[in-house]
C-alpha positions, 0 to 999 in steps of 0.5 A, a space after each residue: 163445969 165449963 167445957 174446954 174446946 180444943 182444936 183438933 187437927 185432922 189429917 185430911 188429904 184435901 186440907 193440904 191441897 187447900 192450903 197449897 192452892 193459895 200458893 199457886 197449887 204447885 206444892 201439893 204434888 209432883 204431878 201438879 208441879 210438872 203441869 204448872 212447869 210445862 204450861 209456863 215454859 213457853 213463856 221463858 223465851 218470850 221473857 228473854 226476848 223482851 229483856 234483850 230488846 229492852 237492853 238494846 233499845 233503852 241505853 244504860 243510865 250512864 249513857 243517858 246521863 252523858 248524853 244529857 250533859 252533852 246536849 246541855 253543853 252544846 246548847 250552852 255553846 249556842 248561847 255563847 255564839 249568839 252573844 259573842 258571834 262565834 263558838 268558844 275558841 278551841 284553846 279555851 275549850 269549855 272553860 269559856 262557858 264558865 269563865 269570862 274569856 274577854 270576848 265582847 258580848 260574853 254574858 255568862 256563865 252559860 253553865 254553873 260548872 263544866 260537868 264530867 261524863 258518867 265515867 269521871 272523864 272530861 268532855 272533849 271539845 272541838 269545832 267541826 268546820 264542815 259544812 259550817 262551824 259547829 261545836 263537837 262535844 264528845 265523851 270517850 265512853 266507858 273505855 275512856 279512849 277516844 276513837 273507839 266504838 263506844 264514843 258518845 257524841 252530842 247533838 250536832 253529829 251530822 244534824 243541824 238543830 234550828 235555833 228555835 228548838 233550843 230551850 229559852 234561856 232563863 231570865 236573870 234580870 240583867 239587861 241584854 
């Protein structure tokens, strides 16, 4: 006659502790939970400070996307200047990077299409005459109003980038 083996559940105090110790040991008793809590409490301000510093140093995704678009548009304006001898006229704006304005030497399009900033607004184009003519491409920022503190400017906000730092134009097989 076969003997049936059944599992017995023993109610041993230590068994509960062993099972909960795999979860960090904080479930077994209020005393252990308090000890665990007070050991980790000093790290909360540290984690908060790291979060704040990260938020200040690393801008939001929308700002990064807008800055990348601004830089690409200003580099396209530099290529336009190298081909045509001047920056696009203000009356034409950034459209001159996509459509042939009739300028001698135009070899565009310099961008596939004129992008919008991360908030769906068009970029503002102007030429800064001081100290030498430079294109200013800017976004109104998240409030969508120019002239406020959250406006985003492109590369040439007070800096002159040497021409050899601009990325090389991809070759498309056309004679130059």
